[in-house]
Structure formats: C-alpha cells, structure tokens
C-alpha angles and dihedrals in degrees: 000000000000120000096251124187111275095239090051091054091048092050092051091049091048091048091056091046091051091053090055092049092049089061088069096048132078113279094245090063090077090072090057094052093046089049095053096040095101096048103042139058120251093245090051089056090049089054091049091051092051092047094048090048090058092047096051091044088055092049091048091052100041108029116075093210094049091046089066091066137052112251090243089059098051108128120222088251087074087079091063090047094056114093131210088250089059091055093045089051088049091055090053090048091054092066089072131356141147122228127174089351094304126114120229132188133183128202124208092281093052093048092048091050093050092049089048089054090052092048091053090048094052093042091056095056095037093054089052090050092239091127129037100217132047094208097165091057089062092060113087120228110252115254111265121213109217114237124220111258110250114219140151117266119231094262090046091054090057093047091045094054091042089057092047088054101041105024089197093145094052122105117263090256092050091047091057090059091039092062088061098043108029096101091050093043093050090049092051096045093045090049093050093046095041100048108021093229119159120259090245089054090050097051090042093061116121125202092251091051090073119085110189091177092066097021094239139128127209112225137173112236127210106294093032098277114151117231140170119228120192126217137202134235096278092054091043092055094048092047092047092053092052093042091061091047091046091056089065095055123091106211128213113269110278093030099070096119099040110117102204112049131191122230086265087062092246129119105287115249130235090243092054092053090047089053092049092051090049092048096051097038092055087063090058106035130011093183098063126064098219119195131168087266089056088055087054089051089049091055092046090050094051093045091052092046091052098043108020085213109130091181091056090049091050091049096048093045091048096241110163091202119046088207087070088057093044091052092054097044101034091111090057090051088054089049090054092048091052090053089050090057092067098033096085120061115201095192118037118219110256 
C-alpha cells in the first residue's frame, strides 16, 4: 500500500462511510451530497448524513404520513409536507431520545448544529426550485449560551510539560510505557502547545513536512489548504530529539513517511493523541477537561496576550473569519481594556 498523504486517506475513508450512511437515507438525498461536494469537507458531509438520518428517523416515528413509508422511499415532496411545528418538535426530541436501545442527549450546541444541517439541506433544494417551501428557514436557531474557554494557565503549562517529560506521577504500569514514548509524547505536546495546530494536522505530519532549516512545518488546514506554520526554539528542540529517535524506527508498510508513530509503528491516530492529552493533563488539573483543542486555545490565548494582534492570532490558527477568533478571545480583549484603564495617570503623585 503506498504511503499516501494523511488527509487523502481520511477523505477516502470518509467517502466510504458516507456511502454507507446514504443507504439509510431517502434516495433524493444523494443529489444534495453530490451538490455540496466541492464546497464542503468530507467530515462535514459525514456530520450532515448523521444529522439527516436522525431527522428522518424522527419523522418516520412521529408523523403518521411518513410512518406509512420506509425512510428510503420518502419522496422529495415530503419536505414540503413537513411543517415548522414538526421541526420544532424534532428539536425538543433531540434533547433526549432512545434509538436501538441506546440513550442519546444533545446540549445547546448539538441542537444548533443539527438544525443548521437541516437548514442547509432545505436551502439546497429550495434554491434549485425542487421544493416550494423553505420550512427549515422559518425555524429560528435556539439561543446559545457562550461557554468560557477552557485553557491551561501559564503555571499549568509548565507542570503539564514536566509531567510529559518525567511521568513521575504515572502509575507503575503507565511508567513502563512512558519510558518508550516520552520523547515522542513531549514532541507532540510541545508542538501542539507551541504552534496551536489542530490534532488532525499534528497526526497528519510527514517527515518531509518538517523544515528544521527554517523552523517550519507544512500542514494541511481544514478544507485541504496547504499552509506553513513556524515554531520556536522549544518546539525545535523537542522535535529534533524525536526526529533522531524516529530515524531508528522501521515503520509498518504504508506508514513510512508518517512522522509521529504509534507503538505499533503506524501513524498515530487522533484518538491516541486525545487519550495522551487526557492522561497527562489529569496529573496537573482535575478540574479542567483538557483536550488537544484546549491546548490550541491555550496557545491562542498566550499569543494574543503577548501580541494583542487578533488578526495575527486568526492567521496563525488558520481561522478563515477573524470574527471566529474575536468570539473566542473577546474576554481577553476586555482584560486588556481593563488594564488600559489604570495605565494612564492624569495627576502624578507629588
């Protein structure tokens, strides 16, 4: 098997998954997914397929007319038949439901996302004049309460990296594994904290994506855009140490160019990195649920505190819209403005 680029492998896997999910959806849904293929990521289409599957399952169970047909046989005219009250009832259903013996719940964020999926679905067919009514557009998005961004404080960053390096608070069993992986783990955690890249961008790194001469890494952003992210001396040292160790490892066929390897000598997975972050962060703070994305938020916070340049933060983090960055770091902007209030003294002490 050739050593394909990580994002290419992921897209192929997602394409196969989408085909399986489409088998459970009405036939007319295929047109929607073909139509949005050029403007969406593969994992976004997977999320849409899951969300639409839940919606049509709800309609089949709760609507007398839909109950007469198998979901696969729903005609596109069913979209005109659905009322706003049906969609509002669906949103209420999403808070708690049971399917195939399993319980499911959705918080505000989950409900908003599923309604957004439905709105995109309706918009597609309405713009092409395949349905007469854009019912989903009439349903307002539920109000979302913004959550505080969870991040590591400066002293927690130091303790976190110390634990990744030493592992002295790990259990004896964990320490045995740690001896074999600590150089790799320190390189990954330092890279995530020192550049703010996404976990998918981290695991997708290939050996030839790293340029030690210019201290930069080539990554593939969401949407497949190629970008170069630069790193400082601390990241350079940690990457160098692992690079030398990595040269002595013979990977499994098909993973020859992967930079970060698992103990099975394959490209490390996103889930494995998530578990590592969880393991080490629990040694530092039991009150915060730290994930790789929280390490990204930590980097963004520190960069904004040091520079005060929200556009630089947006660019480095790969945000297409600076408003996304502003929304996440608004509290820090307020913190800076508060400091400004006491920075200027109108009357000097005599």
